[in-house]
matplotlib code that plots the C-alpha trace (Angstrom):
import matplotlib.pyplot as plt

x = [24.0, 23.1, 20.2, 21.3, 19.4, 19.7, 18.8, 17.9, 17.4, 18.8, 19.2, 22.7, 21.6, 18.8, 21.1, 23.7, 21.1, 19.3, 22.5, 23.9, 20.7, 20.2, 23.9, 23.5, 20.7, 23.1, 22.1, 24.4, 23.6, 24.4, 23.2, 22.4, 21.7, 19.2, 17.3, 19.8, 22.6, 20.2, 19.1, 22.8, 23.5, 20.4, 21.4, 24.8, 23.6, 19.8, 19.2, 16.7, 15.0, 15.0, 14.1, 13.1, 12.4, 9.6, 10.8, 14.3, 16.0, 15.7, 13.4, 11.0, 10.5, 7.4, 9.2, 12.2, 9.8, 8.3, 11.7, 12.8, 9.8, 10.4, 14.0, 13.4, 9.9, 11.4, 13.0, 10.9, 10.5, 9.4, 8.5, 9.6, 8.2, 8.1, 5.0, 3.0, -0.5, -3.0, -2.9, 0.8, 0.6, -2.1, -0.2, 3.0, 1.1, -0.5, 3.0, 4.2, 5.5, 5.5, 4.7, 4.9, 6.8, 6.4, 9.2, 10.3, 11.0, 10.4, 13.5, 11.7, 8.8, 11.4, 13.2, 9.9, 8.8, 12.2, 11.8, 8.3, 9.3, 12.3, 10.1, 7.6, 10.4, 11.7, 8.3, 7.7, 11.1, 10.4, 6.9, 8.5, 11.1, 8.5, 6.3, 9.3, 10.1, 6.4, 6.4, 9.5, 7.7, 4.7, 6.8, 5.7, 8.6, 9.5, 11.3, 9.3, 7.6, 4.1, 5.1, 6.8, 3.6, 1.6, 3.8, 3.6, -0.2, -0.2, 2.0, -0.5, -3.6, -2.5, -2.4, -6.0, -9.4, -10.3, -11.9, -10.1, -11.3, -8.6, -9.1, -7.0, -6.8, -6.5, -2.8, -1.8, -1.4, -4.6, -4.4, -0.7, -1.7, -4.4, -1.9, 0.6, -2.1, -2.9, 0.8, 1.4, -1.9, -2.7, -4.4, -1.3, -1.3, -4.9, -6.2, -6.1, -8.9, -9.4, -12.5, -12.7, -16.3, -16.2, -15.2, -18.0, -21.4, -24.3, -26.1, -23.0, -21.7, -23.8, -22.8, -19.2, -19.3, -21.6, -21.4, -24.4, -26.0, -26.3, -29.2, -29.7, -29.9, -29.3, -25.7, -25.2, -24.2, -22.4, -22.2, -19.7, -18.0, -18.0, -15.3, -16.6, -16.1, -12.8, -11.5, -12.8, -10.4, -8.5, -8.9, -11.4, -10.4, -13.3, -11.7, -13.8, -16.6, -18.2, -19.3, -21.3, -25.1, -27.3, -28.8, -25.5, -24.3, -27.3, -26.2, -22.6, -23.7, -25.7, -22.6, -20.6, -23.2, -24.1, -21.1, -23.6, -24.9, -26.6, -25.4, -27.5, -30.3, -29.7, -31.3, -28.4, -26.9, -23.1, -21.0, -17.8, -15.0, -13.5, -11.6, -12.9, -10.7, -12.4, -11.1, -12.5, -11.4, -14.7, -15.7, -18.0, -19.4, -20.5, -21.9, -24.0, -25.5, -26.3, -28.0, -25.5, -23.9, -25.4, -24.4, -24.6, -22.3, -19.8, -19.6, -19.2, -16.2, -14.6, -13.3, -9.7, -9.4, -6.2, -5.1, -3.1, -1.1, -0.8, 2.7, 2.9, 2.7, 5.6, 8.1, 11.0, 10.2, 10.3, 14.1, 13.6, 10.5, 12.4, 15.4, 13.0, 10.9, 13.9, 15.5, 12.1, 11.0, 14.4, 14.2, 10.6, 11.3, 14.6, 16.7, 20.2, 20.2, 19.7, 20.5, 18.9, 20.6, 20.1, 18.2, 15.8, 15.2, 14.6, 12.0, 10.2, 10.4, 9.0, 6.0, 2.6, 1.7, -2.1, -2.0, 0.3, 2.6, 0.9, 1.6, 5.2, 5.7, 4.1, 6.2, 9.4, 8.4, 7.8, 11.2, 13.0, 11.4, 12.0, 15.5, 18.3, 21.1, 21.5, 21.1, 17.8, 18.5, 16.4, 15.5, 13.9, 11.3, 7.8, 6.9, 3.9, 6.2, 8.4, 5.4, 4.9, 2.9, -0.7, -1.0, 2.5, 1.3, -0.8, 2.4, 3.5, 7.2, 7.8, 6.8, 9.7, 8.0, 8.9, 5.9, 3.5, 4.9, 4.6, 1.0, 0.2, 1.8, 0.0, -3.4, -2.9, -1.8, -4.9, -7.2, -5.6, -6.1, -9.7, -10.4, -8.8, -11.1, -14.3, -14.3, -14.8, -12.9, -12.9, -11.5, -8.9, -7.8, -7.3, -5.2, -3.1, -2.8, -3.8, -6.6, -9.8, -9.9, -6.4, -7.5, -10.6, -8.5, -6.2, -9.2, -10.7, -7.4, -7.3, -11.0, -11.8, -15.4, -16.5, -19.1, -18.2]
y = [9.6, 12.6, 14.9, 18.3, 21.2, 24.9, 27.6, 31.0, 33.9, 37.5, 37.2, 35.8, 34.7, 32.6, 30.9, 30.2, 28.8, 26.6, 25.4, 24.2, 22.5, 20.6, 19.6, 18.1, 16.1, 14.7, 16.8, 18.4, 22.1, 25.1, 28.7, 31.7, 35.3, 36.1, 34.6, 35.4, 33.5, 30.7, 30.2, 30.0, 27.4, 25.3, 25.5, 24.1, 21.4, 20.9, 20.4, 18.0, 20.7, 24.5, 26.5, 29.8, 33.1, 35.2, 38.8, 39.4, 42.2, 41.9, 38.9, 37.9, 34.3, 33.8, 34.8, 32.6, 29.7, 30.1, 30.1, 27.0, 25.0, 26.1, 25.0, 21.7, 20.7, 17.8, 20.2, 20.5, 24.0, 25.1, 28.8, 30.8, 34.2, 36.6, 38.2, 35.1, 35.6, 32.9, 34.7, 34.1, 30.5, 29.7, 31.3, 29.5, 26.2, 26.7, 27.3, 23.9, 24.8, 21.7, 23.7, 27.2, 28.2, 31.3, 33.2, 33.1, 29.5, 26.5, 24.4, 21.2, 22.0, 23.0, 19.7, 17.8, 19.6, 19.0, 15.3, 15.2, 17.1, 14.8, 11.7, 12.9, 13.4, 9.9, 8.4, 10.3, 9.0, 5.4, 5.6, 6.8, 4.1, 1.4, 2.8, 2.8, -0.9, -1.8, -0.1, -2.0, -5.3, -4.1, -3.3, -4.9, -7.3, -7.9, -6.6, -8.2, -6.2, -6.9, -5.7, -2.6, -1.7, -2.4, -0.1, 2.6, 2.4, 2.6, 5.7, 7.4, 6.5, 6.8, 10.7, 11.0, 10.3, 7.7, 4.5, 1.3, -2.2, -4.9, -8.2, -11.2, -14.8, -15.6, -15.0, -12.6, -9.7, -7.6, -6.1, -5.2, -3.2, -1.5, -0.6, 0.7, 3.0, 4.3, 4.8, 7.0, 8.9, 12.2, 10.1, 8.2, 9.7, 8.6, 5.1, 2.2, -0.1, -3.6, -5.7, -9.2, -9.4, -13.2, -13.8, -11.9, -13.6, -11.9, -11.0, -9.2, -7.4, -4.3, -3.8, -4.4, -1.7, 0.9, 0.3, 0.0, 1.9, 0.5, -1.8, -2.0, -5.8, -8.5, -8.3, -4.7, -3.5, -0.4, 1.9, 0.6, 2.5, 0.6, 0.3, 3.4, 5.6, 4.1, 4.9, 8.5, 10.6, 7.5, 4.5, 1.6, -1.7, -4.0, -7.4, -10.1, -7.6, -10.2, -12.1, -9.2, -9.7, -7.5, -5.8, -4.7, -3.7, -1.3, 0.4, 0.7, 2.3, 4.8, 5.8, 6.1, 8.4, 10.5, 10.1, 9.7, 6.6, 5.6, 3.1, 0.0, 0.9, 4.6, 7.5, 10.0, 10.9, 10.4, 12.1, 10.3, 11.0, 7.7, 6.5, 3.1, 0.4, -3.0, -6.4, -9.6, -13.0, -13.4, -12.2, -9.4, -8.9, -12.5, -12.0, -9.2, -11.4, -14.0, -11.3, -11.6, -8.2, -4.7, -3.2, 0.3, -0.5, -2.2, 1.0, 3.1, 1.0, 0.2, 3.7, 2.4, -1.4, -3.2, -6.7, -8.6, -10.9, -14.6, -15.8, -18.1, -15.0, -13.4, -16.2, -13.8, -12.4, -15.7, -15.5, -12.0, -13.2, -16.2, -14.1, -11.6, -14.3, -16.4, -13.4, -12.3, -15.8, -16.7, -13.6, -14.3, -18.0, -17.3, -19.1, -18.3, -17.0, -19.8, -20.1, -22.0, -24.1, -23.5, -26.8, -26.1, -22.5, -23.8, -26.2, -23.3, -21.3, -24.2, -24.9, -23.4, -21.9, -22.2, -20.4, -17.7, -15.6, -16.7, -20.3, -19.6, -17.9, -20.8, -23.4, -21.5, -21.2, -24.9, -25.6, -23.2, -24.9, -28.5, -28.1, -29.1, -27.1, -23.6, -24.7, -25.6, -28.3, -29.9, -32.8, -30.2, -29.3, -30.8, -33.5, -31.5, -28.8, -31.0, -32.5, -31.3, -28.1, -28.3, -28.5, -29.8, -33.3, -32.0, -31.2, -33.9, -34.2, -36.8, -34.4, -33.7, -30.5, -27.4, -25.5, -28.3, -28.4, -24.6, -24.7, -27.5, -25.5, -22.4, -24.1, -25.8, -22.5, -20.7, -23.4, -23.3, -19.4, -19.7, -22.3, -20.1, -17.2, -19.4, -19.3, -15.6, -14.3, -10.6, -11.4, -13.7, -11.1, -8.6, -11.1, -11.9, -8.2, -8.7, -7.3, -9.3, -9.4, -11.0, -13.6, -14.3, -15.0, -17.4, -19.3, -19.6, -20.9, -23.6, -24.5, -23.3, -22.0, -20.3, -17.6, -14.1]
z = [19.6, 21.8, 20.8, 19.5, 21.0, 19.9, 22.3, 20.6, 23.0, 23.2, 27.0, 27.7, 31.3, 29.8, 27.2, 29.9, 32.4, 29.9, 28.4, 31.8, 32.8, 29.4, 29.2, 32.7, 31.2, 28.6, 25.5, 23.0, 23.4, 21.3, 21.6, 19.3, 20.3, 17.6, 14.6, 11.9, 13.8, 14.5, 10.9, 9.8, 12.4, 11.4, 7.7, 8.6, 11.0, 11.7, 15.4, 16.8, 18.9, 19.0, 22.1, 20.6, 22.2, 20.7, 21.5, 19.9, 18.0, 14.2, 13.3, 16.0, 17.1, 15.1, 11.9, 12.8, 13.5, 10.0, 8.3, 10.3, 9.2, 5.6, 5.9, 7.7, 8.9, 10.9, 13.4, 16.6, 18.0, 21.5, 21.8, 24.8, 25.8, 28.7, 27.3, 26.5, 25.1, 23.9, 20.5, 20.2, 21.4, 18.9, 16.0, 17.0, 17.2, 13.8, 12.3, 13.7, 17.2, 19.5, 22.7, 24.4, 27.6, 29.6, 31.4, 34.2, 33.2, 35.4, 34.8, 35.7, 33.3, 30.5, 30.9, 30.8, 27.6, 26.0, 26.7, 25.3, 22.2, 21.5, 22.2, 19.6, 17.1, 17.8, 17.4, 14.1, 12.8, 13.9, 12.3, 9.0, 9.2, 9.8, 7.0, 4.6, 5.6, 5.1, 1.7, 0.7, 1.5, -0.7, -3.8, -7.0, -7.8, -11.4, -14.5, -17.3, -19.9, -18.6, -15.1, -16.5, -18.3, -15.1, -13.0, -15.7, -15.6, -11.8, -11.9, -14.4, -12.5, -8.8, -8.6, -10.0, -8.3, -10.9, -9.6, -10.5, -11.2, -11.0, -12.8, -12.0, -10.8, -7.1, -5.9, -8.6, -6.2, -6.8, -3.3, -3.9, -6.9, -5.0, -2.2, -4.8, -6.3, -2.8, -1.8, -4.8, -4.6, -2.8, -0.1, 0.9, 4.4, 4.9, 5.6, 3.2, 4.2, 2.6, 2.6, 1.3, 0.2, -0.3, 3.3, 5.0, 5.4, 3.6, 6.8, 8.1, 4.9, 5.3, 8.9, 7.9, 5.1, 6.6, 10.4, 12.7, 15.5, 19.1, 19.3, 15.5, 15.9, 18.5, 19.7, 18.6, 22.0, 20.8, 17.7, 15.2, 12.4, 9.1, 6.5, 4.5, 7.6, 8.5, 5.0, 5.0, 2.8, 2.1, -0.1, 0.3, -1.5, -2.2, -3.1, -4.8, -5.4, -7.7, -4.6, -3.2, -3.2, -5.5, -2.5, -1.1, -4.6, -4.8, -1.5, -2.6, -5.9, -3.9, -1.8, -5.0, -6.5, -3.5, -1.1, 1.6, 3.6, 6.8, 9.4, 9.8, 12.2, 11.9, 10.0, 10.2, 6.9, 7.0, 4.3, 3.2, 0.8, -0.3, -3.4, -4.4, -5.8, -6.6, -7.7, -8.9, -10.1, -11.9, -15.4, -14.2, -17.8, -17.7, -14.2, -15.6, -18.3, -15.7, -13.5, -10.6, -11.0, -11.6, -14.9, -13.5, -10.6, -13.1, -15.2, -12.1, -10.9, -14.3, -14.9, -15.3, -15.7, -14.5, -15.3, -12.6, -14.8, -13.8, -12.9, -15.9, -18.1, -16.4, -15.9, -16.4, -13.0, -11.1, -10.3, -8.8, -6.8, -5.6, -4.4, -2.7, -1.0, 0.1, 1.9, 3.5, 4.6, 6.1, 8.3, 9.3, 10.1, 11.9, 9.3, 8.0, 4.4, 1.8, -1.9, -4.7, -7.4, -11.0, -11.7, -8.7, -9.9, -13.5, -12.1, -10.5, -13.8, -15.7, -13.5, -14.5, -11.1, -10.9, -7.5, -8.9, -6.7, -3.5, -4.3, -5.1, -1.8, 0.1, -1.7, -1.0, 2.7, 2.9, 1.3, 3.7, 6.7, 5.5, 4.0, 6.4, 4.9, 3.4, -0.2, -1.9, -4.4, -7.1, -4.7, -2.4, -5.0, -4.2, -6.8, -7.9, -9.2, -11.4, -13.2, -16.8, -17.0, -18.1, -21.9, -22.4, -23.2, -26.1, -28.1, -30.5, -29.6, -32.3, -35.0, -37.5, -38.6, -36.6, -38.1, -37.0, -33.5, -33.2, -34.4, -31.9, -29.1, -30.1, -30.3, -26.9, -25.4, -26.7, -25.5, -22.0, -21.9, -23.0, -20.3, -17.6, -18.8, -18.9, -22.7, -22.9, -26.0, -25.0, -21.6, -23.1, -25.6, -22.7, -20.7, -23.8, -24.5, -28.2, -30.3, -30.2, -34.0, -34.0, -31.5, -33.7, -36.7, -34.7, -33.3, -36.8, -38.2, -35.6, -35.9, -32.4, -32.0, -28.8, -27.9, -26.9]

ax = plt.figure().add_subplot(projection="3d")
ax.plot(x, y, z, "-o")
ax.set_aspect("equal")
plt.show()
């Protein structure tokens, strides 16, 4: 489709000359003799680019430019003037003009600027499209009650400046939650920077977070910006913060309190504006008791706690996740679309998923690659998946008492949840989304005795 260019100038000779040149370049060109006509035409059909004269009867070009940007900020505008001044050029640029041309016009220069303006518009549109596609891939998939509550919590917290601490097992999507918060925040156009604290050696973590000056240590051949600087005015996600050393925790705490830090080997104070989101698969309250985590840092980070639910607690979402991943993985692996049979899907629903959503995606990718046809059957399910889920063997299936069977299942379920949360009753109650007193009563009824 040809780009649509609107020429706005009170001189008929200028309109005719420019229209002829740009039509020869293959553009769809329309003209307007003044600002009022131009605004009516833009309202009816927004052009890709406007070539706008400054000095015209009625509204001048600067006023028209302002109204164009109010109507549609995506329209690119190049200002034309026979009385060009630096002041006018600066004012036009501040209002969003792409460039400034002086009369008498150089037709070659005009064509070049038109190309540059349209290229910029195309790049912006492509960037928005890519960002939109990326955001679709980062959507939280699910329709279960636990996911609906999570999304509701994200929507409440995202627009604020509140720090967030995300709890959850490996593979539950803690980074996905952090990205969703960033995407819905006022910082969404600024960087989102993620750091896996568990994956960086202790001797490198400070340089990774705060950067270093040239010559700060052997091998530091140049100044390097750290993650805090890279995330300035955006969001910094500290994943697995429970693996961070006490020494580094102290420095992170100082940055939170003062919004100031120094690069390794430097003495210059660097101010930074960063929203912190942290995550951990550990029980940080227990880590505090063991002396592995600073209590003051915990309370700084734990302004709004989130729970990333394990997949076994949201089995209703598995069909949606399977459909989403099958479609995405087929495209990534160059495969034609595949479907999954009901018995195969049911096997996936019944599995306990210790590796959570990450494990589900990996299993699906394996099946897509290994399956010869376009249908995933029960026989394609890995043997590990079709084994009984952990805890199922504890239920007495021979019991003729429904009440007894239900009690045995509930006891086994509670024992499994306590095991997953290292025996911590408070954490288990949070995961199960029940009152701690209610959990206490259940444990007492089943003769289960554990420490807080």
